[in-house]
C-alpha positions in Angstrom: 31.5 0.0 49.0 32.2 -2.4 46.7 28.5 -3.9 47.0 27.4 -0.3 46.0 29.1 -0.2 43.2 28.0 -3.1 41.6 24.5 -2.0 42.5 24.9 1.1 40.8 26.5 -0.9 37.8 23.6 -3.1 37.6 21.0 -0.7 37.7 22.8 1.2 35.0 23.1 -1.7 32.9 19.1 -1.9 33.5 18.6 1.3 32.0 20.9 0.9 29.1 18.6 -2.0 28.2 15.1 -0.5 28.7 16.3 2.8 26.4 17.3 0.4 23.7 14.7 -1.5 24.4 12.5 0.8 21.4 14.5 0.0 18.6 15.2 -3.8 19.3 11.2 -4.4 20.2 9.6 -2.5 17.7 5.9 -2.3 17.9 3.8 -5.2 15.6 2.4 -3.9 12.2 0.7 -6.8 11.6 0.6 -10.9 11.1 1.1 -12.9 8.1 -2.3 -14.1 6.8 -0.9 -16.2 3.9 2.4 -17.3 2.3 3.3 -18.5 -1.1 6.3 -19.1 -2.0 9.7 -17.6 -0.7 9.0 -14.2 1.3 12.3 -12.8 3.0 11.9 -10.4 6.5 14.9 -8.2 7.5 14.2 -6.5 10.6 15.5 -3.1 11.5 18.3 -4.6 13.1 19.3 -6.7 10.1 18.3 -10.0 10.9 16.6 -11.9 8.0 14.3 -14.9 7.7 11.5 -16.4 5.8 8.2 -15.8 6.8 5.4 -17.9 7.9 1.6 -17.7 8.4 1.4 -16.3 11.7 4.5 -14.5 12.3 4.5 -10.8 13.1 5.6 -8.1 10.8 6.7 -5.2 13.1 7.2 -1.2 12.2 10.6 -1.0 10.6 10.9 -4.2 8.7 11.6 -5.1 5.2 9.7 -7.7 3.0 11.2 -9.1 0.0 9.5 -11.4 -2.1 10.6 -13.9 -4.9 9.8 -13.8 -8.8 7.0 -15.9 -7.5 6.0 -15.5 -4.3 3.4 -13.3 -2.5 2.3 -12.8 0.9 -0.9 -11.3 2.6 -0.7 -9.1 6.1 -3.5 -8.7 8.2 -2.8 -4.8 9.5 -3.3 -4.1 13.7 -5.9 -1.4 12.4 -7.5 -3.7 9.9 -6.1 -3.0 6.7 -4.7 -5.8 4.3 -1.9 -6.0 2.2 -1.6 -8.4 -0.8 2.3 -8.2 -1.6 3.1 -9.1 -5.4 5.9 -11.3 -7.1 9.5 -10.0 -7.1 8.6 -6.5 -4.4 10.4 -4.9 -1.9 7.9 -3.3 0.5 9.1 -1.7 4.0 6.9 -0.6 6.8 8.4 2.7 7.3 6.3 3.5 10.7 3.2 2.1 12.3 1.7 2.9 15.7 -1.8 2.2 16.5 -3.4 1.6 20.1 -7.3 1.2 18.9 -8.2 4.2 18.4 -8.0 7.5 16.3 -6.4 10.0 18.2 -4.1 11.5 15.9 -1.3 9.8 17.6 -1.5 6.7 14.9 0.2 6.3 11.6 0.7 3.7 8.4 3.6 4.5 6.5 5.0 2.1 3.6 7.8 3.0 0.8 7.8 0.3 -1.9 11.2 0.2 -4.1 10.5 -2.3 -6.1 7.1 -4.5 -7.7 4.0 -3.5 -6.0 0.8 -4.4 -3.4 -2.9 -4.6 -3.6 -3.8 -2.6 -0.2 -7.3 -2.2 1.5 -6.9 0.9 4.1 -7.8 0.1 8.0 -8.7 2.6 10.2 -5.9 5.0 10.0 -6.8 7.5 7.9 -10.2 7.3 8.0 -9.9 10.5 9.9 -6.3 11.6 9.6 -5.8 10.9 5.7 -2.4 12.7 6.4 -1.2 9.5 9.0 -1.1 7.0 5.7 0.8 7.3 3.4 3.0 5.1 0.5 6.2 6.4 -0.8 8.1 5.6 -3.9 11.4 6.7 -5.5 9.2 9.1 -7.9 6.1 10.0 -5.7 4.2 10.0 -2.3 0.5 8.4 -2.6 -2.3 9.4 0.0 -5.7 7.8 0.5 -9.2 8.8 1.0 -10.4 5.6 2.8 -9.8 3.0 0.0 -9.2 0.1 -2.1 -5.6 0.8 -3.9 -2.8 -0.9 -5.8 0.9 0.2 -6.5 3.7 -0.6 -8.5 6.7 0.3 -9.2 8.7 -0.5 -12.7 12.7 -0.5 -11.8 14.8 0.1 -14.6 16.3 -3.5 -14.0 13.2 -5.3 -13.7 12.4 -7.6 -16.8 8.8 -5.3 -17.2 11.1 -2.3 -18.1 11.9 -3.9 -21.7 7.9 -3.3 -22.7 6.5 -1.0 -19.6 7.7 2.9 -19.1 9.6 2.9 -15.7 8.2 4.7 -12.8 5.6 4.2 -10.1 1.8 3.4 -11.3 -1.3 3.5 -9.3 -4.8 2.4 -9.6 -7.9 2.6 -7.6 -10.6 0.1 -7.4 -12.8 2.3 -4.3 -12.0 5.3 -2.8 -9.6 8.0 -4.3 -6.1 8.2 -3.6 -3.3 11.3 -4.4 0.1 11.4 -6.2 2.3 13.8 -5.4 5.9 15.0 -6.6 7.7 18.2 -6.3 5.5 19.4 -9.6 2.1 18.9 -8.1 -0.7 16.3 -7.2 -2.8 14.7 -9.0 -6.1 13.0 -7.5 -6.9 9.2 -8.8 -10.6 8.1 -8.5 -11.9 4.5 -9.0 -11.2 3.0 -12.6 -8.7 5.4 -12.6 -4.5 4.8 -13.4 -2.0 7.2 -12.3 1.6 7.0 -13.6 4.9 9.6 -12.8 8.2 8.9 -14.4 10.0 10.7 -12.1 10.0 13.0 -8.5 10.8 15.9 -11.2 7.7 15.1 -13.3 3.6 15.7 -12.8 1.8 12.8 -12.5 -0.6 12.2 -14.9 -3.9 10.4 -16.2 -3.3 7.4 -17.7 -5.4 4.0 -19.7 -4.9 1.3 -17.3 -1.7 -0.5 -17.9 -2.8 -4.4 -18.4 0.5 -5.8 -18.1 0.3 -4.4 -14.6 -3.1 -4.4 -13.6 -6.2 -7.1 -14.5 -9.8 -6.0 -15.6 -12.7 -6.4 -13.7 -16.1 -5.0 -13.5 -16.8 -1.7 -12.9 -17.5 -1.4 -8.8 -20.8 0.0 -7.8 -21.8 2.5 -5.5 -18.9 1.8 -3.5 -16.8 3.4 -6.1 -18.1 6.8 -5.4 -18.7 6.9 -1.7 -15.6 9.1 -1.2 -16.0 11.8 -4.4 -18.6 14.7 -2.9 -18.6 16.8 -5.6 -19.9 16.5 -8.8 -22.4 14.7 -11.2 -24.6 11.8 -10.9 -24.3 9.1 -13.7 -26.3 6.3 -13.9 -27.7 6.8 -10.3 -23.5 6.5 -9.4 -21.7 10.0 -8.1 -19.1 11.3 -10.6 -16.3 14.0 -10.2 -13.8 15.4 -12.1 -10.3 14.6 -11.0 -8.4 17.5 -10.4 -4.4 18.2 -10.7 -3.2 20.8 -8.8 0.6 21.9 -10.1 3.3 23.7 -7.8 1.6 27.5 -8.4 -1.6 26.3 -7.4 -3.2 26.0 -11.0 -5.6 23.5 -11.6 -5.9 21.4 -14.3 -9.0 18.7 -15.0 -9.6 15.4 -16.4 -13.0 13.6 -16.3 -13.5 10.2 -15.1 -12.4 7.7 -17.7 -15.3 6.1 -18.9 -14.0 4.2 -21.9 -11.8 1.3 -20.7 -12.8 0.0 -16.8 -9.5 -2.0 -15.5 -8.2 -3.2 -12.2 -8.3 -6.2 -9.8 -10.5 -9.1 -9.6 -13.2 -8.0 -7.6 -13.2 -7.9 -3.5 -16.0 -8.8 -1.1 -17.9 -5.8 1.2 -16.7 -6.2 5.0 -14.4 -4.5 7.3 -14.6 -1.1 8.1 -17.9 0.6 6.4 -16.7 1.8 3.0 -14.0 -0.3 2.5 -13.3 -3.7 1.8 -11.2 -7.3 2.9 -9.1 -9.5 1.0 -10.6 -12.9 1.9 -8.7 -15.9 1.2 -9.6 -19.0 -0.8 -10.9 -21.7 1.3 -7.5 -23.6 1.0 -5.9 -20.3 2.2 -4.9 -19.2 -0.8 -4.2 -15.8 -2.3 -6.1 -16.7 -5.7 -7.7 -13.9 -7.7 -6.6 -11.7 -4.8 -3.4 -10.5 -6.0 -3.0 -9.3 -9.4 -1.7 -11.9 -12.1 1.8 -10.9 -14.1 1.4 -11.5 -17.7 3.5 -14.7 -17.3 1.0 -16.2 -14.6 -1.7 -15.5 -16.8 -0.1 -17.2 -19.7 -0.1 -20.5 -17.3 -3.6 -20.3 -16.4 
């Protein structure tokens, strides 16, 4: 009888461990491809350590880069993330089993700072399965190369730059949604919103946040299926939809063409990849801060 009781207790303990393993061993979302400076990772269970090249980044992990640090992550679906200095980025949910069957998810949240992303397989067919959440807005995609940056009241940049979320598109298209409505952002455009109770609006690209680049060619219009042709490239209006379903339009900005350094084509069709230089650095892949630009 005693042996039976011990056996039952042992089985119960094993079941408890198996039941809790999902929270302890989270799904791998990607791996660190490059780190410059100190970037800390805090797991969903509260364990914190500095990341190194080759480390796994899991669902539920939060990455925090110091003011002079940056990192590059290759996601399991082939996507890339170039994390900027002084950034707090969390991988809220990530699941990908190698195919797009509707169960895949890639959800991020950024509280401070920003990153540049090349989307991978997730979101290619099911756009709602990829999103970025900030304190002011939710950003969706249509197969894209884009950048998100959040200026917080306590950041040094807040003394010269309005607090809020900035969303710059290099290739493809993104959407910015708040309780007031949705703004669609096209290549070489920047959307801005100061808070969740405001309507996102297009603004001239902020050069304190993003650096300039040559205008993309046909890739920039690959996802744009309506509108007219200009110089051999498809163009269309950006539409904003407020909470009542009314539409407002703003045309593509043809005056100022701004963005980050041009990326090489490759990876999935219609996308691009972040390619580190020969010395395995992030040079020319992560937008530079004004202080960094002065140093160069």
